[in-house]
Residue, then its C-alpha position, 0 to 999 in steps of 0.5 A: m499499499i504505497p500512495d502513487l505520489f511516491t511511485t510516479d513522476p511528479p504531474i507537473r513538470d518544467e520543460l526547459v532542459t537544464a543541467t539541475s533538471i537532468l540531475q533531478d531526473s537521474t535522482v528521481d529515477e535511482c530512487l523510484p526503484f527503493l520507494a516502490a519496494e522493488i529492490q530484491d533481497i529487502e524486506y518490506n512491510a505492508f506500507g513498502v517500508p523496509h525495516l531500520d537495520r538498527q544493529r548493522h548501523i551500530r556496527f557501522l558507527r563503531k567501526n568509525l570510532e576505531k582506528l580509520p585507514a590512511p585516507f581518513l588523514a585528510a579529515d584530521a581536522s574534523r576528527p571532533w565531529i567524527f566523535y560528535w557524528c558517531l556517538n550522537g547516532l549511536s545514542l538515537l539507535g539505543a546503544d551505550v557509549s559510556c565505554y568511550r568516555d575515558d578516551l574522549v576525555e583524553t582526546a579532548r584534553s590534548i587538542q584543548n588550547d590554553t587560550g581557550g576552545f578545542g582544535g580540530g586535532f593536536g596543535q590546531l587553532s581553536h575554531l568554533a565549529t570543532t569546539y561545538a562538536v567536542v562539548l556536544a560529544l562530551a555532554i553525550v558521554g556524560g560525567e564529571s570527567a568528561y564536563e571537568v576536561i572543558d576549561r570554562r574560564a578559558m572558553w569564556k575568553w575565548l568566546s569574548s575574542l570572537k564576538q563581533p561589534n556587529g553582534a556576530f561571532q567569528m568561527t575562529i581568530g581572523g576567520e570568517v563570520d557567520v551564522r554558524g558562529a551564532y548557533c555555536a556560541a549560543v549553544i556552548i555558552t548555555l550548555l556550560n553556563l558561561p557568564l555573559d559579560l564580555s572580557p573588556d578585551s573583546p573587539a566588541w566591547t564598549a563603554s555601553r557594556p554589551d554582553l555575549f548575546t548583545g546584537l545576535a538576534e540582530y545579525v541573524r535577522q540580516c541573514q534572511t534573504f529575498e526567498g524566505g530562507i537563511s544564507c550564512k551571512p548577509d546577501a548570500e544564498a538560503h541554505g537549509a543548515y543556516a536556517f536551522c543554526a538560525l532558529g536554533c541560536l534564536a530559540i535559545l536566545d528566547a522561546p520560539h512564539r516570541i522570538f522568531t515573528r519578532y527577528l524573521d519573516v516566518p510565513r516566507l520562511i515556512s514558503w521556503l522550508s515547505s518548498r525543500q521537500y520533494a515528490p516522489e522523493g519525500g526527501l529534502g534538498g537544501r537550496t533552491n534547485k538542488v537534489v535531495d539529499g539525506c542529511y538535510s533530513h536534519w538540517v531541514g526536517g529539524c527547522w519544522p519542530l521549532i517553527e511549530a513551537s513558534i506557531f502554536g506556542p506553549a501548551d499544557l500536556p494532556p494528563s497522563k502519568n505513562t510518557s508512551e501514552k502521549l502520542y500527537t498527531e495534528p496540528y504538528d504536521l506542517y510537512s509530510r512526516d511519512g514522506l520523510i520516514r519513506y525517503i530515510l528507511c527506503c533510500g537512506q539506508d545502506q543495505s550492503k554489509r557496510g551498513g550507515m545512513r547515506d546521501k541518496p541510494s547512489r552515495p556511500s554511507d558515511a558518518y555524517h550523513t548518518c548521524y543526521v539522517l538519524s536525527g531527521l529520523s527521529s524529529a520525523q517520528h517525535v513531536s516536540r511541545l514547547l512547555a509553558t514557562d516563566g520568564e523570558g530570555l536566558t532566565m529559564h531555558s525553554k523547555y519541550d516535551v519530546s514524545p512519540h508522534t503517530s498516526n493512523p495507519q503508521i507507515f513504519d513498524e514500532e521497533d523502528r522508532v529511534n530515540a528522541t532527541d532535543p530539537v535545538y541541541v541536537i543530542p539526547e534530551r536527557k544528556r542536554k539536562d545533566i550537563m546543563s544541571y551540572f554547570l548550573s550548580k557550580s558558582g563561577f569558574 
């Protein structure tokens, strides 16, 4: 029982032939046999959806945390990312990651710089992206040793040095300024409970005593484009990953229902996000006139819980003593969850002995796509409800109830549901609570 929408060519086609249209047609052709349940040796359920090959994907991620072959030398500066991608993916699949704590702590210590932050590898300059990845990886393994390896005082001074007069953050000293820095910095500051006061030697320091978050939301506002999407910096092209970074940053600064409409044209953003989901693929693309890619299951798909929180605002939970009984459908369906789940389970899994998740059927699996495809699957399989909180801004972290989403019929088997993830920080919700509680209980550095 597969809807025709996912097994036939689109009913409306532009007759103009371009390199983009040729690539799009090729992508549809490679996806259709998977979506139509025509691939031999793959077991499909009654809705034409294969099972999640959980154990094979776990083995793939664990292998990526072992000694890697020589060609990975080119990815030396991305080591922190590999830690995060693998550990987060394992957590989503329900695997125990505590066994990696000691090794991760020692590795993190070796790539932390005295001036604050973490480099991509030993002897490399600190960078906001790799620092973000290390902090999230340490949060996922959890425990006092993982938290205490972070030099919070040096981190605060380093972040102060990256803060710019226009409100944004450089990614590294002398590096680029873009919306990634806004999100990465906001995540690090709030997870570690760093002081918001700026160091007086910050390039953003003035007599009016701005803080680390001064002007940040206004910078994000400037990154919205004429299309409605978000670009890396003002006057650039809208991109799905930057949309998530922008929304994640704003959702940290204040609750989505208060802050999004204050700084963004939300209807235009919804229009742009909606245009990123394609049929028959069901998956998501990252930019206008770009083909579907599994990683945008998170970068674009992960925007929807925050948009929904902005539209519907905080809500009281229905009375229930059993979390498993809290199953939500409408109105939390602003995109085709079933379409995305179909793409992920039909086209996004490497069904070979290799395992892992991938961009599309013609591409090999890798740790990056495994993490973000699973994150997108988690988002589609759960609904995040913003809970009512007192105060505004950072006086209280916005709380979400993340519970299983169900529909009738449900196209995937319950055993193929992955774990819930925090919609803003993109780590297991309990791990986010643990690290925040730990640093909130500490006074000073």
